[in-house]
N, C-alpha and C positions, 0 to 999 in steps of 0.2 A: 504494500500500500504506500502511496505517496503521501506521507504524513503532512508535509508542508502544504500540499494542495488542499488536503482536507481542512487543515486549520485556516487556510485562507478562504476557502469557499464556504465553510461552516463555522463562523466565529463563535457559535455557542458550544462547540466541541472543546472539552478541556482535557480529555484523555483518549488515546487511541491504542488499542491492542490488536495486533494483526489477526488474532484468533477470535477475540471477543467483539471487536468492532469499535465504533466511536461512541463516546458517552458525553453527556452534558454535565454541568456542575451538580445536578441532583442525582446523577448516576443513571439517568434514563438513556436508553439506546437511541442514537441519532441515525436515521436512515440516510445512507450515502448513495449518491448517484455515481457509480463507478465510471460511467462513460464521461461524465463531466470532470471527474478527478483525473482520469487518464488523458483527457484532452487539454487539461490546464498546463500552461507553460509558465515558468518562473520569469517574471519580467526583469529580474536582476541576474539571470544566468549568464548573460553576455559578459558581465564583469569578471566572473570566475573563469570563463573560457579565455578571455583576453589575458588575464593575469598569468596564465601558464604559458602563453605563446609570445608575450612581449620579450624582446631581447633584453639582456641585462643592462641596466642603466650605466654600469661601469664602461660599456662600450662607448656610450655617448661622452662620458666624462673623460675617457682616455683620448677621444678625438679632440675635445676642447683643450685639454692640457697640451697636446701635441700641436694644436693649431691645424689639425687635419680636417679641412672642410669636407672632403670626400667621405671620410669616416662618419662625420656628423650627419651628412646628408643620407648616407646608407642607413644609419640608425633611425632617422626620421621616416624614411621610406618603409623600413621594416615595421615600425609602429603603425603607420598608416595602412599597411597591408593587413595587419591584425584587426584594426578597426573596421576595415572593409569586410573582412571575413566574418566578423561577429558584430554586426551593427546594433545600435541601441534600438529597442522596440519603440514604436511611436505610440 
């Protein structure tokens, strides 16, 4: 079960057990629409995906210290490619 999707789509849910299901604060079972849960996408997922693919910032700093504009430009281009690959949702 996608717990994050359930908590987002059903704000009254306070606990989730993969076997027992979702429950509200009074312990009542909350009916979950699994199709909606499975269709939900995290609007912040792009941040995590980008973080793993950005080049190390030390590449940029090294270019600055050396005065190597080509290295700086390559770093910026690599960052822009990651941003293009994982765009912000609108």
